[in-house]
KEKE-3310 file (N, C-alpha, C; in steps of 0.2 Angstrom, whole numbers, plus 5000, padded with zeros to 4 digits):
npx = (5455:5449:5448:5448:5439:5442:5434:5428:5440:5445:5432:5432:5446:5443:5452:5452:5449:5457:5466:5473:5478:5487:5496:5500:5503:5517:5523:5521:5512:5509:5508:5490:5484:5475:5457:5448:5452:5447:5456:5460:5462:5472:5464:5473:5478:5473:5476:5491:5486:5483:5490:5503:5493:5491:5506:5505:5499:5506:5517:5521:5534:5527:5538:5548:5540:5541:5556:5560:5553:5563:5574:5570:5576:5591:5593:5585:5586:5583:5572:5570:5579:5572:5558:5565:5570:5560:5551:5560:5559:5544:5543:5551:5543:5529:5539:5537:5525:5519:5528:5520:5508:5511:5513:5499:5492:5496:5499:5480:5476:5480:5473:5471:5463:5471:5483:5495:5499:5499:5509:5514:5512:5522:5532:5538:5537:5549:5556:5556:5564:5577:5579:5584:5592)
npy = (5296:5310:5325:5340:5356:5373:5380:5373:5375:5385:5392:5383:5388:5399:5407:5416:5415:5418:5423:5411:5406:5415:5411:5398:5404:5410:5401:5395:5385:5373:5368:5360:5347:5343:5343:5337:5350:5358:5363:5350:5349:5339:5337:5342:5355:5363:5364:5366:5381:5386:5386:5399:5408:5406:5415:5425:5431:5432:5443:5437:5440:5436:5432:5430:5418:5412:5408:5400:5388:5387:5383:5373:5360:5359:5370:5369:5373:5388:5391:5398:5407:5417:5418:5424:5435:5443:5442:5455:5464:5467:5467:5479:5488:5489:5496:5507:5510:5511:5525:5530:5533:5539:5549:5555:5553:5564:5577:5576:5578:5591:5607:5619:5627:5623:5618:5620:5629:5621:5615:5603:5598:5608:5602:5592:5596:5601:5593:5584:5590:5594:5578:5579:5587)
npz = (5437:5436:5426:5426:5419:5411:5417:5431:5435:5437:5446:5456:5461:5467:5456:5443:5428:5418:5422:5426:5414:5411:5424:5418:5407:5412:5417:5428:5432:5425:5407:5405:5400:5385:5381:5364:5361:5374:5387:5402:5418:5429:5445:5457:5453:5459:5471:5467:5460:5474:5482:5475:5476:5492:5493:5487:5494:5506:5503:5492:5470:5459:5451:5462:5467:5456:5454:5470:5462:5450:5458:5468:5467:5465:5475:5490:5499:5497:5497:5510:5515:5504:5512:5526:5519:5514:5525:5532:5525:5525:5540:5539:5534:5539:5550:5543:5540:5555:5558:5548:5551:5567:5566:5557:5569:5577:5570:5569:5580:5585:5587:5579:5566:5552:5543:5537:5550:5561:5571:5575:5562:5557:5564:5554:5543:5544:5549:5536:5527:5533:5530:5517:5514)
capx = (5455:5440:5449:5443:5440:5448:5430:5428:5445:5443:5428:5435:5450:5442:5454:5449:5452:5461:5475:5474:5480:5490:5501:5501:5511:5520:5528:5520:5507:5510:5503:5488:5482:5467:5454:5445:5453:5448:5462:5458:5469:5474:5464:5484:5479:5470:5484:5498:5485:5479:5499:5500:5488:5494:5513:5505:5494:5509:5519:5528:5529:5528:5545:5550:5538:5547:5562:5559:5551:5568:5580:5572:5579:5596:5596:5582:5585:5582:5566:5572:5580:5568:5557:5569:5570:5553:5547:5563:5554:5536:5545:5550:5534:5527:5543:5536:5518:5520:5529:5514:5503:5508:5512:5493:5489:5499:5493:5474:5476:5480:5465:5475:5462:5475:5485:5502:5499:5501:5514:5517:5512:5527:5538:5536:5541:5558:5561:5558:5567:5583:5583:5584:5602)
capy = (5301:5315:5328:5348:5360:5378:5384:5372:5372:5393:5388:5375:5391:5409:5413:5418:5409:5423:5421:5404:5407:5419:5408:5395:5404:5412:5394:5394:5381:5367:5366:5356:5338:5346:5337:5342:5360:5362:5362:5349:5348:5335:5341:5342:5360:5366:5363:5373:5387:5388:5387:5402:5416:5410:5415:5431:5433:5437:5445:5435:5442:5429:5432:5427:5413:5405:5407:5397:5383:5384:5382:5367:5353:5362:5377:5367:5379:5395:5397:5401:5414:5420:5417:5431:5443:5443:5446:5460:5466:5468:5472:5488:5495:5490:5503:5514:5514:5513:5533:5537:5531:5544:5559:5558:5554:5570:5582:5577:5581:5597:5613:5623:5626:5626:5613:5624:5631:5615:5617:5596:5596:5608:5600:5584:5599:5602:5583:5580:5596:5593:5573:5581:5592)
capz = (5439:5435:5424:5426:5414:5416:5422:5434:5439:5442:5451:5464:5469:5465:5453:5436:5419:5411:5427:5425:5408:5412:5427:5412:5400:5415:5416:5437:5429:5419:5403:5405:5394:5379:5377:5359:5361:5380:5394:5406:5422:5435:5453:5459:5450:5464:5474:5467:5463:5480:5484:5474:5479:5498:5492:5483:5497:5510:5497:5487:5469:5453:5450:5468:5465:5451:5458:5470:5459:5449:5462:5472:5469:5467:5481:5495:5505:5493:5500:5518:5514:5500:5516:5528:5514:5513:5530:5534:5520:5531:5545:5536:5532:5546:5555:5540:5543:5562:5556:5546:5558:5574:5561:5556:5577:5584:5567:5571:5588:5584:5590:5575:5559:5545:5544:5538:5555:5566:5576:5573:5552:5556:5563:5551:5535:5542:5546:5530:5523:5535:5528:5513:5516)
cpx = (5452:5443:5443:5445:5444:5442:5429:5436:5447:5438:5428:5441:5447:5444:5452:5451:5456:5470:5476:5480:5487:5496:5504:5509:5517:5529:5526:5514:5510:5506:5498:5487:5477:5466:5451:5443:5452:5454:5460:5463:5464:5472:5469:5483:5478:5472:5489:5493:5483:5486:5501:5499:5492:5502:5513:5501:5497:5514:5523:5529:5529:5536:5550:5548:5541:5554:5563:5556:5556:5572:5577:5575:5590:5599:5587:5579:5583:5578:5566:5574:5575:5561:5560:5569:5564:5549:5551:5558:5548:5538:5546:5547:5529:5531:5538:5529:5516:5521:5524:5509:5503:5510:5506:5491:5493:5495:5484:5473:5477:5474:5467:5469:5466:5478:5491:5500:5498:5507:5517:5519:5523:5534:5540:5541:5546:5560:5561:5563:5575:5583:5582:5591:5604)
cpy = (5308:5321:5336:5352:5367:5380:5381:5371:5379:5394:5386:5381:5397:5411:5414:5416:5412:5423:5414:5403:5408:5417:5405:5399:5410:5404:5394:5389:5377:5367:5361:5350:5346:5338:5339:5350:5360:5359:5358:5349:5345:5343:5341:5351:5364:5368:5370:5380:5390:5392:5398:5407:5415:5412:5422:5436:5434:5439:5445:5439:5436:5430:5425:5421:5406:5406:5400:5390:5383:5381:5376:5361:5354:5368:5372:5370:5384:5399:5401:5408:5420:5422:5425:5435:5445:5445:5451:5464:5469:5472:5480:5492:5493:5497:5508:5516:5515:5523:5535:5537:5538:5550:5560:5559:5564:5576:5580:5579:5584:5602:5616:5621:5625:5623:5613:5625:5627:5613:5606:5594:5603:5607:5594:5588:5598:5594:5580:5586:5594:5584:5576:5582:5584)
cpz = (5435:5430:5425:5423:5417:5420:5428:5440:5445:5447:5457:5465:5467:5459:5444:5429:5418:5418:5429:5419:5411:5415:5419:5407:5403:5415:5427:5435:5425:5415:5405:5399:5392:5377:5373:5360:5370:5384:5397:5414:5429:5441:5456:5458:5454:5467:5473:5466:5471:5484:5481:5476:5488:5498:5490:5490:5505:5505:5491:5479:5460:5452:5457:5467:5462:5453:5460:5469:5455:5451:5470:5473:5469:5472:5485:5498:5505:5499:5507:5517:5512:5506:5520:5526:5516:5520:5534:5533:5523:5534:5545:5536:5535:5550:5550:5541:5551:5562:5556:5549:5563:5570:5560:5567:5580:5576:5569:5577:5588:5585:5583:5568:5554:5547:5545:5546:5563:5568:5574:5568:5554:5555:5558:5543:5537:5546:5539:5528:5524:5532:5522:5511:5516)
residu = (UNK:UNK:UNK:UNK:UNK:UNK:UNK:UNK:UNK:UNK:UNK:UNK:UNK:UNK:UNK:UNK:UNK:UNK:UNK:UNK:UNK:UNK:UNK:UNK:UNK:UNK:UNK:UNK:UNK:UNK:UNK:UNK:UNK:UNK:UNK:UNK:UNK:UNK:UNK:UNK:UNK:UNK:UNK:UNK:UNK:UNK:UNK:UNK:UNK:UNK:UNK:UNK:UNK:UNK:UNK:UNK:UNK:UNK:UNK:UNK:UNK:UNK:UNK:UNK:UNK:UNK:UNK:UNK:UNK:UNK:UNK:UNK:UNK:UNK:UNK:UNK:UNK:UNK:UNK:UNK:UNK:UNK:UNK:UNK:UNK:UNK:UNK:UNK:UNK:UNK:UNK:UNK:UNK:UNK:UNK:UNK:UNK:UNK:UNK:UNK:UNK:UNK:UNK:UNK:UNK:UNK:UNK:UNK:UNK:UNK:UNK:UNK:UNK:UNK:UNK:UNK:UNK:UNK:UNK:UNK:UNK:UNK:UNK:UNK:UNK:UNK:UNK:UNK:UNK:UNK:UNK:UNK:UNK)
# end
C-alpha cells in the first residue's frame, strides 16, 4: 500500500499541512507512521480528513467531532443527538437572520434621508429598549 507524505495528503485533501498536524495534536487524526523522520499516511487518512472538513462545514466544532469519535463504541447513537442539536441551532440562527433581514429591508425602504428619522428604525430602537426592561 502506498504511503503519502504530509505534502501529498495536503494536496489530495486541500487541507494545509499545518492543519493536519494540528488535528493530529488534538487527537482527531491518528499519529502517522514515520519513515526517515517524515510522516507517512495511509490513503485512508484522506477519507478521515474529508469527514473532518465536512463535519466542520455543517457547523460542528472540533470538540463536538472529538466527542462523536470518543463515544462511537459506547454510545453509537450519540451522533444523532449531536446532529439534532446542531439542526436546532441552525434553525435558531436562520430565524435570527430572517429577523435581521426583515429589519434591514424595512429600514432600507424608508424615504427619510437620515436613519434616526426613519419610523422603522425608531420602532426597532423602541423594541430593543423594551426588551431590555
